[in-house]
C-alpha positions as CSV (number, residue, x, y, z in Angstrom):
1,M,167.4,57.7,107.7
2,S,166.9,61.5,108.1
3,E,168.1,61.3,111.6
4,R,171.2,59.9,110.8
5,A,171.6,62.4,107.5
6,R,170.5,65.4,110.1
7,K,168.2,66.6,107.0
8,S,164.9,65.1,105.5
9,V,165.4,62.5,103.4
10,A,163.1,59.9,101.5
11,P,164.6,56.4,100.6
12,P,162.5,54.8,97.8
13,L,160.7,52.7,100.6
14,F,159.5,56.0,101.8
15,W,157.4,56.3,98.7
16,W,156.6,52.9,98.3
17,I,154.7,52.9,102.0
18,S,153.4,56.5,101.5
19,L,151.7,54.9,98.0
20,A,150.7,51.6,99.8
21,G,148.9,54.0,102.6
22,T,147.3,56.6,100.4
23,V,145.9,53.7,98.2
24,L,144.4,52.0,101.4
25,L,143.1,55.3,102.7
26,G,141.7,56.5,99.2
27,I,139.6,53.1,99.0
28,Y,138.4,53.7,102.4
29,A,137.8,57.2,101.9
30,G,135.8,56.0,98.2
31,T,134.0,53.4,100.5
32,L,132.5,56.4,102.5
33,R,132.1,58.6,99.6
34,N,134.3,60.9,101.1
35,Y,135.4,62.4,97.7
36,V,137.2,65.7,99.6
37,L,139.3,63.1,101.1
38,L,139.8,60.6,98.2
39,V,140.7,63.4,95.5
40,G,143.4,64.2,97.6
41,Y,144.6,60.8,98.1
42,V,144.5,60.6,94.4
43,I,146.8,63.3,93.9
44,N,149.3,62.4,96.5
45,G,149.5,58.8,94.8
46,L,150.5,60.2,91.7
47,I,153.2,62.3,92.9
48,Y,154.4,59.5,95.4
49,G,154.8,57.5,92.2
50,R,156.5,60.3,90.3
51,N,158.9,60.6,92.9
52,L,159.5,56.7,92.8
53,A,160.2,57.5,89.1
54,L,162.7,60.0,89.9
55,G,165.0,57.5,91.1
56,N,165.3,55.8,88.0
57,E,168.3,57.3,85.9
58,R,166.1,57.0,82.6
59,T,163.2,59.0,83.8
60,R,162.9,62.3,82.4
61,R,162.0,66.0,84.0
62,L,158.8,67.3,83.5
63,E,158.2,70.5,81.7
64,T,156.7,73.5,84.0
65,G,153.7,73.7,81.8
66,A,153.0,70.4,82.4
67,M,153.5,70.2,85.9
68,A,151.0,73.5,86.2
69,G,148.8,72.0,84.2
70,L,148.4,69.0,86.3
71,A,148.2,71.2,89.5
72,V,144.9,73.0,87.6
73,V,143.2,69.7,87.3
74,A,144.0,68.4,90.8
75,A,142.7,71.9,92.0
76,L,139.6,71.6,89.8
77,L,138.9,68.1,91.5
78,L,139.3,69.2,94.6
79,V,137.1,72.3,94.2
80,G,134.4,69.6,92.4
81,A,134.9,67.2,95.1
82,A,134.0,70.0,98.0
83,I,131.0,71.1,95.8
84,W,129.8,67.5,95.4
85,E,130.0,66.9,99.4
86,L,127.9,70.5,100.1
87,L,125.2,69.3,97.4
88,H,124.7,65.7,98.1
89,R,125.4,65.3,102.2
90,E,122.9,66.3,104.3
91,E,125.1,66.7,107.3
92,A,127.8,68.9,105.4
93,S,128.4,72.3,106.3
94,L,130.0,75.1,104.6
95,G,132.1,75.7,107.4
96,W,133.4,71.9,108.1
97,I,133.9,71.5,104.2
98,A,135.8,74.8,104.1
99,V,138.5,73.3,106.5
100,A,138.6,70.3,104.7
101,F,139.0,71.7,101.6
102,A,141.8,73.9,103.0
103,G,143.5,70.9,104.8
104,Q,143.5,69.2,101.5
105,A,144.7,71.9,99.6
106,C,147.5,72.6,102.0
107,W,148.3,68.8,102.2
108,S,148.0,68.1,98.4
109,S,150.0,71.3,97.4
110,R,152.9,70.4,100.0
111,F,154.0,67.6,97.4
112,V,153.3,69.6,94.4
113,V,155.7,71.9,95.9
114,Q,158.1,69.0,96.9
115,W,157.5,67.7,93.1
116,W,158.4,70.8,91.5
117,A,161.4,71.3,93.7
118,S,162.4,67.5,93.2
119,E,162.0,68.3,89.4
120,R,164.4,70.9,89.8
121,A,166.9,68.8,91.3
122,S,166.2,65.8,89.4
123,E,166.4,64.0,92.7
124,S,163.8,63.6,95.8
125,H,164.2,67.1,97.6
126,F,162.1,68.7,100.6
127,P,162.1,72.4,100.6
128,Q,161.1,73.5,104.0
129,V,157.6,75.0,103.0
130,F,156.8,71.2,102.3
131,W,157.2,70.4,106.0
132,W,155.2,73.8,106.9
133,L,152.3,73.0,104.2
134,S,152.3,69.5,105.4
135,L,152.0,70.4,109.3
136,V,148.9,73.1,108.6
137,G,147.3,70.7,106.2
138,N,147.6,67.7,109.0
139,L,146.0,69.9,111.5
140,L,143.2,70.9,109.4
141,L,142.4,67.5,108.1
142,L,143.1,65.9,111.5
143,A,140.1,68.6,112.8
144,F,138.1,67.6,109.7
145,T,138.7,64.2,111.0
146,L,137.8,64.4,114.4
147,H,134.5,66.5,113.5
148,L,133.5,62.9,111.5
149,G,134.5,60.9,114.4
150,N,136.0,58.3,112.1
151,L,138.8,56.7,114.0
152,V,140.7,55.2,111.0
153,L,140.7,58.5,109.4
154,I,141.9,60.5,112.7
155,W,144.8,58.0,113.3
156,G,145.7,58.5,109.7
157,Y,146.6,62.0,110.6
158,V,147.5,61.8,114.3
159,P,151.1,61.1,114.1
160,G,151.8,63.7,111.1
161,P,152.7,66.8,113.5
162,I,155.5,64.9,115.2
163,V,157.2,64.1,111.9
164,Q,156.5,67.5,110.6
165,V,158.1,69.3,113.7
166,R,160.8,67.0,113.9
167,N,161.8,67.7,110.0
168,L,161.3,71.6,110.5
169,M,163.6,71.5,113.2
170,L,165.9,69.4,110.8
171,S,165.7,71.8,108.3
172,R,166.5,74.8,110.6
173,K,169.9,73.4,111.1
174,T,170.8,72.7,106.8
175,K,170.7,75.6,104.6
176,P,166.9,76.9,104.2
177,D,165.4,76.4,100.8
């Protein structure tokens, strides 16, 4: 749909598939007790659900204070997950947990940025910074999952850069955000 529109668009099916994927990966990360990844999947799942709700005309905009509060709670959960990993995993190194934390922070913040832009527009909207945060976060998380050697997690991040670079190309052809 984005190719036809010549700009980034997300039909409801995109959000439903994203929600299903994040739930499945969240369950998988939970079974691995990888809480840095799990917290990110939970945050993204909530944002996917919110984007689905924005398609409903009866949905009200969230106030900036409520959005900021939710972002702070999400950040605290992510910090807590990173600390847990360092304290409870023998194989966890500060360097790799920092890569995972930075990747998850970028990856999750992209939807906070997208959510904020969508709330302002009262419809699903992708500012250009969304795609930059996606690309950086995706590459950091891909590096982390390559370090873990877990093929399920690795393949969750392999196709992302192709989509993100293409959307950056499309966003350059339209007006910048």
